[in-house]
LOZA-559269 format. One line per 8 residues: number of its first residue (from 1); their letters; for each residue x, y negated, z negated of N, C-alpha, C. Coordinates in steps of 0.02 Angstrom, whole numbers, plus 50000, padded with zeros to 5 digits. Each point is the difference from the previous one (the first is absolute). Example, Ala and Ser with C-alpha at 12.3 -4.5 7.8 and 13.67 -1.06 7.14 Angstrom:
2
1) AS) 50660/50284/49610/49955/49941/50000/50045/49940/50000; 49982/49947/50036/50042/49941/49997/49961/49945/49963
! end
This chain:
337
1) XXXXXXXX) 50042/50060/50000/49958/49940/50000/50044/49938/50000; 49985/49953/50046/50038/49938/50004/49980/49953/49945; 50049/49974/49963/49987/49954/49945/50045/49938/50005; 49990/49953/49955/50042/49940/49998/50072/50017/49981; 50011/50058/49971/50069/50021/49988/50037/50014/50065; 49963/50021/50051/50030/50012/50065/50011/49934/50038; 49950/49958/49999/50004/49937/50038/49950/49950/49971; 50024/49939/49988/49957/49945/49978/49987/49957/50062
9) XXXXXXXX) 49947/50018/50036/49985/49967/50064/49961/49936/49987; 50026/49943/50025/49974/49934/49982/49971/49964/50060; 49969/49943/49986/49969/49960/50054/50052/49976/50050; 50060/49983/49977/50052/49978/50048/50021/50057/50046; 50000/50062/49974/50015/50057/50043/49946/50007/50054; 49938/49997/49979/49944/50006/50047/50003/49945/50052; 50016/49939/49979/50002/49943/50046/50054/50009/50053; 50060/50023/49980/50055/50007/50048/49985/50058/50048
17) XXXXXXXX) 49968/50052/49975/49980/50054/50045/49950/49975/50052; 49949/49964/49978/49948/49979/50046/50024/49946/50049; 50044/49956/49978/50021/49944/50043/50059/50018/50044; 50045/50044/49978/50062/50012/50036/50009/50070/50027; 49969/50050/49969/50019/50069/50015/49943/50042/50029; 49939/49986/49982/49944/50043/50020/49995/50007/50075; 50011/49946/50037/49994/50003/50073/50063/50026/50034; 50054/50007/49962/50064/50022/50029/50013/50075/49989
25) XXXXXXXX) 49984/50025/49941/50013/50071/49984/49952/50044/50041; 50026/50049/50036/49957/50044/50040/49947/50036/49959; 49949/50024/50035/49946/50036/49967/50021/50070/49978; 50053/50025/50030/50029/50064/49980/50068/49988/49968; 50014/50037/49947/50064/49993/49966/50025/50070/49981; 50063/50013/50014/50033/50061/49976/50057/49979/49956; 49991/50008/49935/50048/49976/49950/50052/50056/49988; 50061/49988/50022/50052/50051/49997/50044/49995/49938
33) XXXXXXXX) 49978/49963/49950/50039/49998/49938/49951/49987/49942; 49973/50054/49974/49952/49996/49946/50015/50054/49949; 49986/49986/49936/50014/50046/49945/49938/50012/49958; 49999/50059/49968/49951/50016/49948/50038/50014/49935; 49964/50002/49945/50032/50008/49935/49955/50038/49952; 50030/50050/49967/49968/50036/49944/50050/49999/49943; 49986/49958/49950/50047/49992/49944/50012/50064/49961; 49953/50045/50001/50009/50062/49962/50056/50043/50028
41) XXXXXXXX) 50023/49983/50060/50054/50038/50032/50068/49968/49989; 50003/49947/49959/50062/49967/49982/50014/50015/49926; 50061/50018/49984/50016/50021/49932/49986/49945/49950; 49972/50019/49943/49988/49952/49946/50066/49971/49975; 49998/49936/49983/50060/49967/49974/50045/49971/50052; 49986/50011/50065/50041/49971/50053/49971/49932/50019; 50041/49958/50031/49981/49930/50013/49941/49993/50048; 49989/50050/50043/49948/49993/50051/49933/50030/49978
49) XXXXXXXX) 49998/50036/49945/49937/50029/49976/49954/49944/49978; 49941/49996/50030/49948/49950/49983/50021/49928/50013; 50052/49991/50041/50019/49932/50020/49947/49969/50045; 49970/50042/50043/49947/49979/50044/49941/50048/49993; 49940/49978/50017/49942/50044/49992/49998/50057/50051; 49967/50053/49983/49991/50056/50046/49968/49976/50065; 50022/50029/50055/49974/49982/50065/49988/50063/50041; 49938/50021/50007/49984/50057/50042/49981/49975/50070
57) XXXXXXXX) 49981/50046/50044/49987/49981/50069/49939/49955/50006; 49949/50012/49959/49941/49956/50001/50019/49929/49980; 50046/49993/49953/50022/49933/49979/50039/49966/50056; 50042/50038/50034/50037/49973/50057/49951/49973/50052; 49949/50038/50016/49952/49978/50051/49961/49939/49976; 49982/49998/49936/49964/49942/49973/50044/49938/50003; 50064/50007/49985/50047/49944/50003/50003/49973/50072; 50007/50044/50048/50004/49978/50070/49935/49966/50021
65) XXXXXXXX) 49944/50026/49978/49936/49969/50016/49993/49930/49970; 50032/49989/49943/49999/49934/49969/50045/49951/50036; 50062/50020/50014/50048/49953/50028/49994/49993/50076; 49972/50050/50034/49989/49998/50072/49929/50023/50015; 49950/49961/49980/49931/50022/50008/49981/50012/50073; 49961/50052/50010/49974/50013/50067/50046/50039/50045; 50059/50019/49975/50048/50037/50042/49993/50075/49988; 50008/50038/50053/50007/50073/49992/50074/50014/49991
73) XXXXXXXX) 50017/50031/49945/50070/50008/49981/50016/50073/49983; 50057/50022/50025/50028/50065/49982/50073/49990/49981; 50032/50053/49977/50063/49991/49964/50052/50053/50016; 50063/49978/49999/50056/50046/49987/50015/49990/49926; 49978/50048/49959/50008/49995/49928/50069/50026/49981; 50035/49962/49959/50068/50018/49981/50002/50020/49926; 50039/50052/49986/50012/50017/49930/50026/49939/49963; 49977/49992/49939/50018/49940/49962/50058/50014/49954
81) XXXXXXXX) 50059/49970/50014/50058/50014/49959/49996/49966/49931; 50014/50039/49949/50004/49974/49932/50039/50052/49959; 50050/49977/49964/50038/50047/49959/49955/50033/49949; 50011/50064/49990/49959/50038/49954/49940/50033/50032; 49992/49994/50067/49942/50028/50034/50007/50075/50011; 49947/50036/49989/49994/50070/50019/49989/50002/50075; 50053/50014/50038/49997/49995/50073/49948/50048/50029; 50002/50063/49978/49952/50048/50027/49928/49979/49983
89) XXXXXXXX) 49990/49977/49938/49934/49978/49980/49976/49939/50040; 50046/49953/50013/49982/49941/50038/49981/50018/50071; 50039/50043/50031/49985/50020/50069/49935/50040/50003; 49986/50040/49949/49936/50035/49996/49942/49951/49994; 50009/49948/49960/49951/49947/49992/49986/49966/50067; 50052/49983/50037/49991/49969/50066/49961/50046/50047; 50022/50063/50002/49968/50049/50044/49925/50006/49984; 49984/50005/49937/49930/50008/49979/49958/49938/50016
97) XXXXXXXX) 50027/49942/49984/49961/49938/50008/49983/49984/50072; 50043/50021/50047/49992/49976/50068/49964/50049/50046; 49971/50051/49971/49964/50049/50042/49939/49970/50035; 49975/49945/49974/49939/49970/50028/50012/49958/50062; 50063/49987/50017/50015/49956/50057/50045/50035/50050; 49972/50029/50053/50040/50036/50049/50044/49955/50043; 49989/49935/49999/50041/49955/50040/50060/49972/49962; 50004/50012/49936/50057/49977/49961/50052/50056/49994
105) XXXXXXXX) 50063/49979/49988/50056/50047/49994/50038/49984/49936; 50050/50042/49983/50036/49990/49937/50072/50025/50005; 50044/49963/49968/50070/50019/49991/50011/50019/49927; 50031/50057/49988/50008/50026/49932/50053/49961/49963; 49989/49988/49936/50052/49973/49957/50056/50051/49997; 50062/49977/50011/50057/50045/50005/50059/49973/49961; 50025/50042/49955/50060/49984/49961/50059/50040/50027; 50062/49979/49987/50058/50038/50024/50001/50073/49976
113) XXXXXXXX) 49968/50014/49944/50000/50069/49973/49950/50046/50035; 49956/49973/50041/49951/50042/50035/50036/50043/50051; 49981/50063/50004/50034/50046/50046/49969/49997/50070; 50039/50019/50050/49971/50004/50068/49939/50046/50002; 50000/50053/49961/49943/50046/49999/49938/49966/49972; 50007/49958/49949/49943/49964/49973/49972/49951/50051; 50045/49966/50035/49978/49953/50052/49963/50037/50055; 50028/50054/50025/49969/50038/50054/49932/50027/49979
121) XXXXXXXX) 49995/50023/49937/49936/50025/49975/49946/49946/50002; 50017/49940/49977/49951/49946/49998/49979/49979/50070; 50046/50003/50047/49983/49982/50069/49954/50053/50030; 50017/50063/49993/49963/50053/50034/49937/50020/49964; 49998/49994/49933/49942/50024/49963/49955/49944/49976; 50026/49939/49994/49959/49946/49972/49995/49939/50046; 50026/50005/50060/49987/49950/50051/50038/49935/49995; 50054/49997/49961/50040/49940/49999/50038/49993/50066
129) XXXXXXXX) 50007/49938/50023/50034/49989/50064/50069/49969/49992; 50019/49986/49938/50065/49968/49990/50018/49994/49927; 50053/49961/49988/50028/49991/49934/49998/49926/49981; 49989/49987/49935/50011/49934/49972/50056/50007/49950; 50057/49971/50018/50059/50002/49957/50010/49930/49972; 50039/49996/49945/50010/49935/49970/50068/49995/49967; 50027/49940/50002/50069/49989/49980/50011/50009/49925; 49949/49990/49957/50017/50009/49929/50003/50073/49979
137) XXXXXXXX) 49990/50046/50048/50014/50070/49987/50072/50019/50021; 50040/49950/50017/50068/50014/50023/50038/50043/49950; 50037/50049/50025/50040/50043/49956/50057/49961/49968; 50016/49941/50025/50053/49959/49970/49975/49962/49940; 49934/49993/49993/49972/49959/49947/50002/49926/50015; 50023/49981/50059/50006/49930/50020/49952/49987/50058; 49941/49973/49985/49951/49991/50053/50016/49938/50043; 50043/49957/49976/50015/49938/50037/50049/50011/50058
145) XXXXXXXX) 50048/50046/49990/50053/50007/50050/50008/50072/50026; 49948/50040/49995/50007/50070/50023/49992/50006/50075; 50032/50051/50027/49994/50017/50070/49938/50044/50011; 49979/50006/50062/49939/50038/50015/50005/50072/49976; 50057/50033/50013/50006/50071/49982/50002/50011/49925; 50007/49946/49961/50001/50007/49928/49930/50002/49969; 49949/49981/50038/49931/50011/49976/49959/50041/50049; 50029/50017/50058/49971/50047/50047/50056/50046/50023
153) XXXXXXXX) 50012/50055/49963/50057/50043/50014/49998/50031/50070; 50059/50020/50023/50006/50026/50068/49957/50062/50011; 49994/50043/49950/49959/50060/50009/49926/49982/50010; 49978/49945/49970/49931/49977/50012/49994/49969/50069; 50051/49964/50022/49998/49972/50068/50000/50056/50051; 50035/50054/49987/50002/50056/50047/49930/50030/50010; 49965/50013/49945/49933/50029/50008/49951/49949/50029; 50009/49936/49983/49956/49948/50028/50010/49996/50076
161) XXXXXXXX) 50062/50006/50022/50013/49998/50072/49972/50062/50035; 50009/50058/49969/49975/50062/50030/49924/49999/50007; 49966/49970/49951/49927/49998/49999/49971/49938/50034; 50043/49954/50021/49977/49938/50032/49961/49955/49954; 50024/49993/49938/49963/49962/49950/50013/49925/50004; 49952/49962/49974/50009/49929/49988/50035/49991/49933; 50042/49950/49996/50032/49981/49937/49990/49926/49989; 49960/49981/49950/49992/49930/49982/50051/49984/49946
169) XXXXXXXX) 50040/49948/50013/50058/49986/49958/50007/49926/49986; 50007/49983/49937/50018/49933/49977/50076/50001/49993; 50034/49968/50046/50073/50001/50001/50029/49968/49937; 50058/50024/49980/50038/49969/49946/50050/49952/50031; 50047/49978/49958/50053/49954/50022/49968/49936/50028; 50021/49978/50058/49971/49940/50030/49951/50018/50055; 49966/50057/49992/49948/50020/50046/50026/50006/50071; 49961/49974/50048/50019/50003/50070/50059/49957/50018
177) XXXXXXXX) 50024/49960/49953/50058/49959/50013/50065/50028/49972; 49999/50063/49977/50059/50030/49969/50036/50044/50050; 50065/49992/50004/50040/50036/50049/49998/50076/49989; 50004/50022/49937/49998/50072/49986/49932/50029/50021; 49946/49966/49984/49934/50024/50021/49995/50005/50075; 50024/49950/50035/49996/50000/50073/50041/50057/50030; 50060/50010/49974/50042/50055/50025/49968/50068/49986; 49973/50008/49939/49967/50063/49983/49940/50012/50046
185) XXXXXXXX) 49959/49950/50010/49941/50009/50042/50019/50014/50073; 50053/49968/50024/50023/50015/50067/50021/50074/50006; 50035/50025/49950/50021/50070/50001/49941/50047/49994; 49953/49985/49955/49944/50045/49988/49952/50001/50060; 49987/49942/50031/49951/49998/50054/50027/50026/50066; 50064/49992/50012/50027/50018/50065/50038/50066/50000; 50021/50025/49941/50042/50060/49999/49974/50054/49953; 49998/49986/49935/49991/50054/49952/49928/50022/49991
193) XXXXXXXX) 49953/49953/49998/49930/50018/49983/49952/49969/50050; 50003/50021/50063/49960/49967/50052/49925/50011/49994; 49979/50049/49958/49928/50013/49993/49965/49958/49949; 50038/49964/49958/49968/49958/49949/49973/49937/50032; 49940/49981/49979/49970/49937/50021/49999/49953/49940; 50040/49948/50004/50012/49957/49942/49952/49940/50001; 49970/49986/49942/49963/49937/49991/50039/49960/49948; 50028/49944/50021/50039/49957/49956/49952/49951/49967
201) XXXXXXXX) 49986/50013/49937/49949/49961/49964/50021/49927/49992; 49951/49957/49995/50011/49929/49986/50044/49968/50055; 49983/50015/50063/50039/49973/50056/50075/50015/49991; 50015/50064/49987/50069/50021/49986/50029/49962/49940; 49958/49994/49949/50016/49964/49939/50027/49930/50015; 49965/49965/50043/50019/49932/50018/49951/49951/49969; 50005/49991/49935/49957/49953/49965/50021/49928/50014; 50062/49990/50023/50024/49935/50022/50029/50007/50070
209) XXXXXXXX) 50017/49945/50030/50014/49999/50072/50063/50038/50020; 50053/50000/49958/50065/50018/50026/50008/50075/50012; 49966/50042/49960/50006/50072/50012/49974/50018/50069; 49942/49973/50018/49971/50014/50066/50043/49969/50055; 50023/49939/49988/50040/49966/50050/50065/50038/50014; 50030/50027/49948/50063/50037/50008/49989/50068/50031; 49947/50036/49979/49993/50069/50019/49961/50015/50063; 49959/49953/50023/49952/50017/50053/50034/50019/50065
217) XXXXXXXX) 50057/49970/50016/50033/50016/50063/50020/50073/50005; 50017/50031/49944/50018/50071/50000/49941/50045/49986; 49956/49979/49955/49942/50042/49985/49957/50011/50062; 49992/49949/50041/49956/50008/50058/50028/50046/50054; 50065/50016/49995/50031/50047/50046/49994/50072/49977; 49980/50011/49938/49997/50068/49972/49934/50033/50017; 50001/50065/50018/49937/50035/50010/49967/50017/49934; 49935/50013/50003/49963/50025/49942/50002/49954/49939
225) XXXXXXXX) 50000/49935/50013/49996/49950/49947/49935/49962/50007; 49963/49995/49944/49941/49957/49996/50007/49958/49937; 49959/49950/49994/50000/49955/49942/49929/49994/49973; 49993/49992/49935/49935/49978/49975/50007/49929/49972; 49944/49965/50000/50000/49928/49985/49989/49985/49926; 49997/50051/49958/49974/49993/49932/50039/49951/49957; 49961/49956/49967/50024/49957/49945/50051/49948/50020; 50011/49989/50064/50045/49947/50023/49957/49937/50008
233) XXXXXXXX) 50020/49946/49967/49959/49939/50002/50038/49940/50030; 50062/50010/50019/50039/49948/50033/49988/50006/50075; 49981/49945/50032/49984/50002/50072/50061/50016/50043; 50060/49984/49977/50059/50005/50044/50018/50071/50020; 49999/50049/49956/50013/50069/50024/49949/50023/50051; 49937/49980/49992/49949/50019/50048/50013/49968/50068; 50021/49938/50001/50014/49967/50064/50054/50039/50038; 50054/50017/49965/50055/50037/50032/49976/50069/50022
241) XXXXXXXX) 49965/50035/49956/49977/50067/50017/49952/49999/50060; 49953/49954/50000/49951/49996/50054/50031/49979/50066; 50052/49959/49997/50033/49976/50061/50049/50051/50028; 50036/50034/49956/50057/50041/50022/49984/50074/50009; 49954/50027/49962/49987/50071/50001/49940/50016/50044; 49998/50061/50025/49941/50025/50035/49942/50002/49950; 49948/49963/50013/49945/49995/49951/49966/50068/49989; 50010/50047/50045/49970/50066/49990/50034/50040/49945
249) XXXXXXXX) 50056/49974/49974/50035/50034/49946/49984/49967/49932; 49949/49960/49996/49981/49966/49938/49933/50026/49976; 49998/50022/49938/49938/50024/49968/49979/49949/49946; 49936/49986/49999/49974/49959/49945/49999/50040/49936; 50019/49968/49944/49997/50031/49934/49994/49946/49947; 49975/50019/49941/49989/49951/49947/50043/50010/49938; 50013/50062/49980/50029/50018/49935/49950/49990/49945; 49935/50009/50016/49949/49994/49950/50002/50057/49950
257) XXXXXXXX) 49972/49992/49938/49958/49942/49985/50039/49946/49962; 50032/50019/49945/50025/49949/49953/50055/49957/50029; 50038/50026/50048/50058/49963/50025/49982/49938/50042; 49936/49996/50021/49980/49942/50040/49934/49969/49976; 49979/50018/49940/49937/49973/49973/50010/49942/49952; 50061/49986/49981/50013/49943/49956/49995/49935/50040; 49990/49945/49965/49999/49934/50033/50071/49973/50002; 50026/49992/50061/50069/49979/50010/50028/50034/50061
265) XXXXXXXX) 50065/50010/50001/50033/50029/50059/50068/50027/49981; 50030/50035/50049/50071/50019/49994/50039/49944/50034; 50026/49955/49959/50024/49936/50024/50075/50003/50016; 50018/49972/50057/50070/49997/50021/50037/49944/49964; 50060/50016/49976/50045/49951/49970/50068/50011/50032; 50014/49964/50054/50062/50012/50036/50001/50070/50029; 50050/50041/49979/50006/50068/50026/49969/50052/49954; 49964/49978/49950/49967/50048/49956/49926/49983/49994
273) XXXXXXXX) 49963/50040/49963/49928/49988/49991/49980/50020/49930; 49943/49977/49980/49974/50017/49934/49924/50001/50002; 49971/50048/49968/49927/50000/49990/49983/49942/49954; 49958/49954/50024/49979/49943/49960/49925/50006/49988; 49982/50017/49940/49930/50007/49980/49979/49935/49967; 49964/49958/50037/49989/49931/49979/49962/49995/49933; 49958/50048/49985/49964/49998/49936/50047/50005/49940; 50060/50026/50012/50047/50011/49945/50056/49948/49998
281) XXXXXXXX) 49995/49948/50041/50049/49946/49999/49968/49940/49966; 50019/49985/49938/49961/49952/49959/49999/49929/50027; 50051/49980/50038/50001/49930/50023/49964/49990/50067; 49972/50053/50029/49963/49993/50063/49927/49984/49985; 49981/49937/50010/49932/49979/49985/49961/49979/50063; 50035/49981/50054/49970/49980/50063/49950/49943/49991; 50019/49951/49958/49957/49943/49987/49992/49955/50061; 50046/50007/50048/49998/49957/50059/49950/50023/50052
289) XXXXXXXX) 49966/50057/49989/49959/50030/50051/49938/50032/49970; 49947/50004/50041/49941/50037/49979/50006/50074/50014; 50051/50020/50040/50009/50070/50018/50045/50035/49949; 49994/50065/49997/50040/50040/49955/50031/50059/50037; 50051/50031/49971/50033/50055/50035/49952/50057/50016; 50018/50037/50052/49959/50057/50022/50040/50064/49990; 49966/50057/50009/50033/50064/49990/50057/50009/50050; 50049/50039/49978/50060/50011/50041/49983/50030/50068
297) XXXXXXXX) 49951/50045/50003/49982/50029/50064/49982/49946/50051; 49964/49949/49978/49981/49947/50046/50060/49958/50021; 50049/49992/49956/50062/49967/50020/50035/50041/50055; 50000/50066/49993/50028/50042/50052/49963/49991/50066; 49933/50002/49997/49961/49994/50061/50008/49931/50032; 50004/49948/49960/50012/49933/50028/50068/49997/50034; 50051/50030/49970/50066/50000/50032/49998/50039/50066; 49966/50056/50001/49994/50039/50062/49962/49960/50053
305) XXXXXXXX) 49947/49966/49980/49961/49961/50048/50041/49944/50030; 50037/49964/49958/50041/49945/50025/50056/50025/50044; 50032/50056/49981/50054/50028/50040/49974/50025/50067; 49941/50031/50000/49971/50025/50062/49986/49942/50048; 49978/49943/49974/49989/49942/50043/50066/49974/50028; 50051/49995/49958/50065/49976/50023/50031/50047/50051; 49993/50066/49989/50027/50050/50046/49955/50011/50061; 49943/49967/50001/49952/50003/50055/49975/50071/50013
313) XXXXXXXX) 49985/50036/49945/49970/50066/50008/49929/49993/50026; 49980/50045/50043/49933/50001/50026/49952/50032/49950; 49936/49992/50013/49951/50032/49956/50008/50076/50001; 50013/50028/50058/50011/50072/50004/50060/50022/49959; 50054/49960/50000/50059/50018/49961/49985/49997/49925; 49960/49953/49979/49980/49996/49929/49959/50062/49981; 49954/50019/50044/49962/50062/49987/50046/50060/49996; 50050/50002/50044/50049/50055/49998/50033/50005/49931
321) XXXXXXXX) 50023/49944/49975/50036/50000/49936/49954/50021/49943; 49939/49976/50000/49954/50014/49944/49973/50071/50001; 49996/50032/50058/49973/50068/49998/50018/50045/50058; 50005/49974/50061/50011/50045/50057/50067/50036/49998; 50052/49965/49978/50066/50032/49998/49999/50061/49954; 49971/49992/49941/49998/50056/49953/49957/50056/50027; 49943/49984/50028/49955/50051/50027/50035/50040/50054; 50037/49966/50043/50036/50035/50054/50057/50043/49972
329) XXXXXXXX) 50041/49971/49958/50060/50035/49977/49984/50056/49950; 49949/49991/49959/49982/50051/49951/49953/50052/50029; 49979/49990/50062/49956/50049/50032/49930/50002/49972; 49972/49941/49986/49933/49994/49970/49948/49997/50055; 49948/50039/49994/49945/49999/50048/49949/49948/49977; 50013/49937/50018/49957/49944/49980/49984/49961/50064; 49955/50025/50041/49988/49969/50065/49972/49930/49995; 50018/49959/50049/49974/49933/50003/49928/50001/50026
337) X) 49964/49948/49983/49932/49995/50026/49948/49995/49945
! end
């Protein structure tokens, strides 16, 4: 059940949707970066237990109906990384919750300790189409500077390549602007693991301009690379991505629910960024204006809209990004009409 703990939707949110976004967002949406949560599957006493409210599939759909009213929406649901999580239990929860939607797909939560046999079982017996890996599971214990193989071991990449799986990955280090990441991805996509289909979350972790600016020239030459748009609120990475990359390799995503339901944004500060939740900054009063901050998702959508105009994307290209690309690449039978 959707509650105010999930999202405090306000009049300013409704106003920005109706005035700026309602006529721009397509009637169909395929959200390729969404999470669910069952706190009972996180160990008691760990930092993530009860940090956010439980979110089942009905809650996910209710949230989307609130923030994007009138849209038909389906999902690539991703395992939700949190230390202390019962991985098998979480993947079972995802599998059970999503039986009601034949047009949605799911990537299993995957830790470095998961065996190739466990991965293959979930693909063949429970219908998972890929993996959701995350940097804070790195075997080095350093989520800031770990290499890809340190949170996605080679034996997992081998089975993912053999099975043709999707891998959604939040890059560590400097994201798409890091030389080690770029060299590793070049090797994995062109030589070692040609069967993996990579989704680089958050525009290849380009929350600010320079990662995308530095990496796009090489990323766009690699096969089997896609990007999701989730939680990026700076217009500049979108401008570069929309101008330089084949738009058919871009998937719309949100990182819902809690990561984009706060009022504020992921704000760029030079070459870094920070989540700025305006309700928690005591000196932000906005006395100079009658308007107030809106939810982070709408900041993302506004940035995408402005970048699409600057890059001169057509209406068909916008539809591609929001749903057609995912439907085509994931093999979804969702006919137009």
